[in-house]
C-alpha positions as CSV (number, residue, x, y, z in Angstrom):
1,X,99.6,80.5,90.4
2,X,101.1,77.1,90.0
3,X,103.7,75.9,92.5
4,X,107.2,75.7,91.1
5,X,109.3,72.6,91.6
6,X,111.6,74.6,93.9
7,X,108.7,75.8,96.0
8,X,107.1,72.4,96.1
9,X,110.4,70.9,97.3
10,X,110.8,73.5,100.0
11,X,107.2,73.0,101.2
12,X,107.6,69.2,101.4
13,X,110.7,69.6,103.5
14,X,109.3,72.1,106.0
15,X,107.3,71.0,109.1
16,X,103.6,71.3,108.1
17,X,101.1,73.4,110.0
18,X,97.7,72.0,111.2
19,X,94.6,71.5,109.0
20,X,93.3,74.8,110.3
21,X,95.7,76.6,108.1
22,X,94.6,74.6,105.1
23,X,91.1,75.9,105.9
24,X,92.3,79.5,106.1
25,X,94.1,79.1,102.8
26,X,91.0,77.7,101.1
27,X,88.8,80.5,102.5
28,X,91.4,83.1,101.3
29,X,91.1,81.8,97.8
30,X,87.3,81.7,97.9
31,X,86.6,85.0,99.6
32,X,89.4,87.5,98.5
33,X,90.6,88.9,95.2
34,X,94.3,88.6,96.1
35,X,94.9,85.2,97.7
36,X,98.6,85.5,96.8
37,X,98.9,87.9,99.7
38,X,98.6,84.9,102.1
39,X,101.8,84.0,104.0
40,X,101.6,80.3,103.2
41,X,103.0,77.3,105.1
42,X,106.7,77.9,104.7
43,X,106.7,81.5,105.6
44,X,104.2,80.8,108.4
45,X,106.4,78.1,109.9
46,X,109.3,80.6,109.6
47,X,107.4,83.3,111.5
48,X,106.4,80.8,114.2
49,X,110.0,79.7,114.7
50,X,111.3,83.3,114.8
51,X,108.9,84.1,117.6
52,X,110.0,81.0,119.5
53,X,113.7,81.7,119.0
54,X,113.4,85.3,120.0
55,X,111.4,84.5,123.1
56,X,108.9,87.3,122.3
57,X,105.9,87.6,124.6
58,X,104.3,90.8,123.2
59,X,103.9,90.6,119.4
60,X,102.5,93.2,117.0
61,X,101.3,92.4,113.5
62,X,100.5,95.2,111.0
63,X,98.4,93.7,108.2
64,X,96.3,90.7,109.3
65,X,94.6,89.9,106.0
66,X,92.7,86.6,106.6
67,X,94.6,85.8,109.9
68,X,97.0,83.1,108.7
69,X,100.2,84.8,109.7
70,X,98.8,86.0,113.1
71,X,97.9,82.4,113.9
72,X,101.4,81.3,113.1
73,X,102.9,84.1,115.3
74,X,100.6,83.1,118.1
75,X,101.7,79.4,117.9
76,X,105.2,80.6,118.6
77,X,104.4,82.4,121.8
78,X,105.3,81.2,125.3
79,X,102.6,80.7,127.8
80,X,100.9,84.1,128.6
81,X,102.2,85.7,125.4
82,X,99.9,87.8,123.1
83,X,99.6,89.1,119.6
84,X,97.9,92.4,118.7
85,X,96.9,92.2,115.0
86,X,95.9,95.2,112.9
87,X,93.7,95.0,109.9
88,X,91.8,97.8,107.9
89,X,89.3,95.6,106.1
90,X,86.4,94.8,108.5
91,X,84.8,92.5,105.9
92,X,87.5,89.9,106.7
93,X,86.7,89.8,110.4
94,X,84.4,86.7,110.4
95,X,87.0,84.7,108.3
96,X,89.8,85.8,110.6
97,X,88.1,84.9,113.8
98,X,86.9,81.5,112.6
99,X,90.4,80.6,111.4
100,X,91.9,81.5,114.7
101,X,89.2,79.4,116.5
102,X,90.1,76.4,114.3
103,X,93.8,76.9,115.0
104,X,93.2,77.2,118.7
105,X,94.8,80.6,119.1
106,X,91.8,82.9,119.6
107,X,92.6,83.6,123.2
108,X,96.1,84.7,122.3
109,X,95.2,87.3,119.7
110,X,93.4,90.7,119.8
111,X,92.2,92.0,116.4
112,X,92.2,95.8,115.9
113,X,90.1,96.9,112.9
114,X,91.0,100.3,111.5
115,X,93.8,102.3,110.0
116,X,97.1,101.0,111.3
117,X,98.8,104.3,111.8
118,X,95.9,105.5,114.0
119,X,96.1,102.3,116.1
120,X,99.8,102.7,116.4
121,X,99.3,106.3,117.6
122,X,96.9,105.0,120.2
123,X,99.3,102.3,121.4
124,X,102.0,105.0,121.8
125,X,99.6,107.1,123.9
126,X,99.0,104.0,126.0
127,X,102.7,103.4,126.4
128,X,102.5,99.9,124.9
129,X,105.7,98.0,124.3
130,X,106.4,95.0,122.0
131,X,109.2,92.4,121.6
132,X,108.4,91.5,118.0
133,X,106.7,93.3,115.1
134,X,105.6,91.8,111.8
135,X,104.9,94.3,108.9
136,X,102.9,93.1,105.9
137,X,100.4,95.8,105.0
138,X,100.3,98.8,102.7
139,X,103.7,98.8,101.0
140,X,103.5,102.6,100.4
141,X,103.4,103.2,104.1
142,X,106.2,100.8,105.3
143,X,108.5,103.7,106.3
144,X,105.6,105.3,108.2
145,X,104.9,102.0,110.0
146,X,108.6,101.6,110.8
147,X,109.0,105.0,112.4
148,X,105.7,104.5,114.3
149,X,106.7,101.2,115.8
150,X,110.3,102.0,116.7
151,X,109.3,103.8,120.0
152,X,107.1,100.9,120.8
153,X,109.8,98.2,120.2
154,X,111.8,97.2,123.2
155,X,115.6,97.3,123.0
156,X,116.8,94.0,121.4
157,X,113.4,93.5,119.8
158,X,112.8,92.5,116.2
159,X,110.9,93.8,113.2
160,X,110.2,91.4,110.4
161,X,109.0,93.2,107.2
162,X,107.6,91.1,104.3
163,X,107.7,91.5,100.5
164,X,110.6,93.9,100.6
165,X,112.1,92.8,97.3
166,X,108.7,92.9,95.5
167,X,109.6,90.2,92.9
168,X,112.8,92.0,92.0
169,X,111.1,95.3,91.2
170,X,113.2,97.2,93.7
171,X,116.6,96.3,92.3
172,X,116.1,95.3,88.6
173,X,118.0,97.2,85.8
174,X,114.9,99.3,85.4
175,X,113.3,99.6,88.9
176,X,109.6,100.0,88.8
177,X,108.1,103.4,89.6
178,X,104.7,102.4,91.0
179,X,103.9,103.8,94.4
180,X,104.1,100.4,96.2
181,X,107.6,99.6,94.8
182,X,108.8,103.2,95.5
183,X,107.5,102.8,99.1
184,X,109.4,99.6,99.6
185,X,112.6,100.9,98.1
186,X,112.4,103.9,100.4
187,X,111.8,101.6,103.4
188,X,114.8,99.4,102.5
189,X,117.0,102.5,102.2
190,X,115.8,104.0,105.5
191,X,116.4,100.7,107.4
192,X,119.8,100.1,105.9
193,X,121.0,103.6,106.9
194,X,119.4,103.6,110.4
195,X,122.0,103.5,113.2
196,X,119.4,102.3,115.7
197,X,119.2,98.9,114.1
198,X,121.0,96.1,112.4
199,X,119.3,94.3,109.4
200,X,119.6,91.3,107.2
201,X,117.5,91.1,104.0
202,X,116.7,87.5,103.0
203,X,115.3,86.0,99.8
204,X,112.4,84.3,101.6
205,X,109.3,84.5,99.5
206,X,109.2,88.1,98.0
207,X,112.0,89.1,100.4
208,X,112.0,89.4,104.2
209,X,114.0,91.9,106.3
210,X,114.9,90.8,109.8
211,X,115.6,93.9,111.8
212,X,116.9,94.1,115.4
213,X,116.8,97.2,117.5
214,X,120.1,97.8,119.2
């Protein structure tokens, strides 16, 4: 997909990431069928800054893909902070780990290969707690991820959910009825009506929800 003049302008006026992220982006285009799933430099810098601003030390990512966003999250950590990143596709592991090595964040991230909901259930049994959760995985399961991470999220902690507007599919005059869009629409409704949190939905990329647990 060609970069629009607006997106080009935004990118050129956002602090760039290191060359390691250019490598991850190139490998994503070479080795995957859906490179558009990559976070990209603007959203990556946004995630890094959110972690920095929040002061989060324990970060959870649901949906690693090729490791770009996890590396951005790790760059925002204070000394001693850590990211647990969940990914179901084991064929991406070599690319993920090499990208993290190039970005200098390998020691700050643990990769968990397997079904995210199974891993979240294990974290619950281990009484794990997180300050910041980034959700960017199977859109049909966003509501399930949300309910699974709420007990793991510390009070005052943040959830950032990506792609929540799905290119306008969730709110157009004729909303789409595919399972991914329906899953996102359900998630948005669940969060907006949840008294445990406050949320702002922002038109960043395909839509990002910033959710704070009260």
